[in-house]
C-alpha positions as a printed Julia matrix, in Angstrom:
264×3 Matrix{Float64}:
  88.5   35.21  -33.99
  87.15  31.77  -33.87
  86.35  31.26  -37.3
  87.97  27.82  -38.05
  90.1   26.93  -41.17
  90.17  23.49  -42.23
  93.83  22.93  -42.04
  95.1   19.42  -41.91
  94.88  18.06  -38.38
  94.94  21.55  -36.69
  92.13  23.99  -36.4
  93.42  27.32  -36.75
  91.61  30.61  -36.77
  91.37  32.85  -39.91
  93.22  36.11  -39.49
  91.21  39.25  -39.09
  92.22  42.88  -39.67
  89.97  45.58  -38.45
  90.74  48.64  -40.3
  90.57  52.26  -39.01
  87.22  54.07  -38.91
  85.7   54.41  -42.14
  83.86  57.67  -41.08
  83.0   59.81  -37.78
  80.29  61.91  -39.23
  78.17  64.51  -36.92
  74.51  64.64  -36.69
  72.5   66.58  -39.54
  71.17  68.97  -36.9
  73.57  71.82  -35.61
  74.8   71.68  -32.06
  73.01  73.89  -29.64
  75.1   77.21  -28.95
  77.87  76.59  -26.23
  77.56  72.9   -26.41
  80.56  70.71  -27.1
  80.7   67.98  -29.6
  80.77  64.79  -27.91
  83.77  62.42  -28.01
  84.08  60.46  -31.4
  81.73  57.53  -31.83
  83.57  54.29  -31.64
  82.53  51.07  -33.16
  84.34  48.04  -31.53
  84.3   44.46  -33.06
  85.03  41.34  -30.79
  87.36  39.65  -33.33
  86.8   36.35  -31.03
  83.11  36.5   -32.06
  83.36  37.1   -35.76
  82.07  33.68  -37.28
  82.29  33.86  -40.98
  81.1   30.18  -41.27
  78.02  30.91  -39.15
  77.58  34.45  -40.74
  77.5   36.22  -37.45
  79.42  39.04  -35.73
  79.26  41.1   -32.56
  79.58  44.89  -32.35
  79.57  47.45  -29.59
  79.17  51.25  -29.77
  80.52  53.84  -27.35
  77.13  55.56  -27.25
  73.54  54.37  -27.28
  72.91  52.51  -30.46
  70.06  53.33  -32.88
  71.2   50.79  -35.52
  74.04  48.75  -37.13
  74.43  48.11  -40.88
  76.92  45.81  -42.57
  78.05  45.02  -46.16
  79.66  41.68  -46.9
  81.89  41.7   -49.93
  83.24  38.72  -51.78
  86.6   38.19  -53.19
  85.33  39.06  -56.77
  84.0   42.45  -55.45
  80.33  41.21  -55.5
  78.3   42.18  -52.55
  77.19  39.08  -50.71
  74.87  40.56  -48.21
  73.58  43.95  -46.88
  71.79  44.02  -43.6
  70.49  46.8   -41.42
  69.3   46.11  -37.9
  67.65  48.44  -35.46
  68.61  48.41  -31.74
  66.27  51.08  -30.28
  68.74  52.88  -28.01
  70.65  50.02  -26.71
  72.99  51.2   -23.96
  76.67  52.06  -24.94
  78.83  48.9   -24.55
  75.78  46.56  -25.34
  76.79  43.5   -27.24
  74.92  43.96  -30.72
  74.51  40.72  -32.64
  74.46  40.88  -36.49
  73.78  38.01  -38.85
  73.77  37.64  -42.56
  72.61  35.21  -45.33
  75.15  35.23  -48.27
  73.89  35.2   -51.77
  76.53  32.62  -52.71
  79.45  30.44  -51.45
  82.1   32.98  -52.36
  84.81  33.73  -49.75
  84.44  36.97  -47.91
  86.99  39.53  -48.72
  85.67  42.54  -46.6
  82.79  43.27  -44.29
  81.97  46.86  -43.69
  80.24  47.57  -40.41
  78.63  50.81  -39.67
  77.07  51.88  -36.36
  74.52  54.81  -35.63
  73.89  56.36  -32.37
  70.62  57.76  -31.28
  71.74  61.33  -31.98
  72.38  60.77  -35.63
  76.05  60.31  -35.55
  77.66  57.11  -37.26
  81.07  55.64  -37.76
  82.29  52.36  -39.35
  85.16  49.97  -39.47
  86.19  47.47  -42.25
  86.82  43.77  -41.4
  89.36  42.08  -43.56
  89.57  38.28  -42.82
  92.7   36.98  -44.49
  95.09  33.94  -44.22
  96.74  31.52  -46.6
  97.82  27.92  -46.03
 100.64  27.66  -48.37
 100.68  24.29  -50.12
 104.18  22.61  -50.15
 106.18  19.36  -50.3
 106.8   18.08  -46.89
 110.56  17.92  -45.72
 111.94  14.45  -44.64
 114.0   14.74  -41.52
 116.2   12.05  -40.2
 114.54  10.37  -37.17
 114.83  12.58  -34.03
 116.57  15.34  -36.03
 115.76  18.97  -36.94
 118.6   19.38  -39.28
 117.5   20.31  -42.99
 119.35  17.93  -45.23
 120.78  19.17  -48.54
 118.43  16.83  -50.59
 115.46  18.68  -49.04
 116.68  22.08  -49.95
 114.73  22.2   -53.31
 111.57  21.67  -51.39
 112.13  24.66  -49.35
 113.17  26.65  -52.23
 109.85  26.01  -54.08
 107.91  26.83  -50.97
 109.9   30.16  -50.59
 108.92  31.26  -54.21
 105.19  30.41  -53.37
 105.34  32.49  -50.12
 107.02  35.45  -51.82
 104.58  35.26  -54.66
 101.53  35.61  -51.94
 103.2   38.21  -50.0
 104.02  40.45  -53.02
 100.45  40.0   -54.33
  98.84  40.92  -50.93
 101.33  43.65  -49.59
  98.47  46.18  -49.52
  96.84  44.13  -46.73
  99.31  45.25  -44.05
 101.95  43.42  -42.07
 102.0   39.77  -43.07
 103.72  37.21  -41.02
 104.58  33.54  -41.82
 103.56  31.05  -39.1
 105.39  27.7   -39.32
 103.63  24.82  -37.49
 105.43  21.45  -36.76
 103.68  18.25  -36.33
 104.85  14.58  -35.45
 103.45  11.09  -35.4
 102.89   9.19  -32.25
 106.37   7.47  -31.98
 107.94   8.51  -28.81
 106.68  10.43  -25.83
 104.32  13.25  -26.17
 106.82  15.73  -24.66
 109.77  14.53  -26.93
 107.42  14.96  -29.87
 106.34  18.33  -29.0
 109.92  19.58  -28.57
 110.93  17.86  -31.78
 108.04  19.43  -33.65
 109.01  22.77  -32.33
 112.78  22.52  -33.23
 111.87  21.52  -36.72
 109.36  24.28  -37.28
 112.1   26.68  -36.13
 114.55  25.02  -38.51
 112.12  25.66  -41.35
 111.64  29.13  -40.3
 115.13  29.86  -39.91
 116.1   28.51  -43.35
 113.48  30.81  -44.91
 114.78  33.82  -42.95
 118.33  33.02  -43.91
 117.46  32.71  -47.6
 115.86  36.27  -48.01
 112.4   36.15  -46.63
 111.91  39.61  -45.51
 108.42  39.31  -43.53
 108.24  38.43  -39.99
 108.53  34.61  -39.16
 106.94  32.82  -36.18
 106.97  29.08  -35.26
 105.49  26.6   -32.93
 105.2   22.87  -32.57
 102.03  20.86  -32.02
 103.74  17.41  -31.54
 101.29  14.56  -31.92
  98.42  16.43  -30.58
  96.86  17.35  -34.03
  97.31  14.39  -36.36
  96.25  14.36  -39.85
  95.54  10.53  -39.55
  94.51   9.38  -36.13
  96.65   6.33  -34.93
  97.29   4.4   -31.84
 100.54   5.42  -29.74
 103.76   4.39  -31.21
 102.56   4.19  -34.72
 104.82   5.55  -37.59
 102.52   7.59  -39.92
 104.29   9.77  -42.57
 101.31  11.95  -43.23
 101.54  12.97  -39.53
 105.08  14.23  -39.72
 104.32  17.56  -41.44
 104.34  21.24  -41.09
 101.91  24.17  -41.86
 103.04  27.24  -43.64
 100.49  29.94  -42.95
 100.49  33.57  -44.01
  98.37  35.72  -41.87
  97.89  39.22  -40.55
  97.48  37.97  -37.02
  98.48  35.16  -34.98
  96.36  32.17  -35.76
  94.53  30.5   -32.87
  94.43  26.79  -31.99
  91.38  24.8   -31.04
  92.12  25.35  -27.3
  92.77  29.0   -27.7
  96.02  31.21  -28.23
  99.2   29.6   -29.61
 102.45  30.42  -27.79
 104.29  31.65  -31.09
 107.87  32.33  -31.02
 109.61  34.71  -33.12
 112.78  34.44  -35.27
C-alpha cells in the first residue's frame, strides 16, 4: 500500500493485512429449482490504493456491485467512521472508490469492507494496517566497518528487549517480520555507501537472530539516499549514520516502490 509513515529520512509504507472473508451469505430469496448457486462472491482490496492519511480505499467485486459498506475502527475500539455507498450495478471488476471522514485523529486499527452484489449476496474482508518503528539507540561502527563492537552490544540488547515485547503483545496479528534498514552520511561514493549500509543492516539483523529473535528478519541498505539531515556531498553527519528497525506484517515499500529485502 502507499500510505506513508513519517520514518526518519525514508518514506516507508505501512503494512496491510487483508484478513480472510468475514462472510459469504446467500440472497434472502431461494434459488430457482435446478439452478446452481453462483461462485462465492469475492471482495478484493488493492493494497497499493489504501490511503489511510487520505481516508480512501479501492474495492473490486467479482460480481455486479449494488453497494459497498465500510466500518473504520480505531485502536481504542471506537468506531471512527461508517459509510455505505451505492454503485448501481457497476460491472464485476470495476474499481469502486470508498472514502470516509474520521470522527477523530485516533490511529486506525481495522477497516471492515463489505461488498453487496445485485442479487443480494454479500461478503467482507478486514483490513488491518500495522507496523511499528522501534525506537532505539544507534550503533557506532568504526569508519568503513560493519563489525558490531563489544561496547555497542548493550544497545542491541536493549533493542532486542523492545522488539520481543512488541512481538509478544501483537502475536495474534499474524506473521511479524523485523525489517532492518541501514543508512549512511555522504562521505564516500554513493555505491560504497549503499554497500556499507547494507552490510551494517545485515550485521544488526544477524546479531538479533544469533541472540534469540525467533521471528523472520530481513534487511536492506539505503546508503546516502534517504538522509535525516540533508547535506552536501562528503559531509560527515552522525544523524544520517543510522538504522531503522521496523516490525511489520508485510514488506514495507520505499518512496520509489518495492525494496529488495534480503532475508537472514
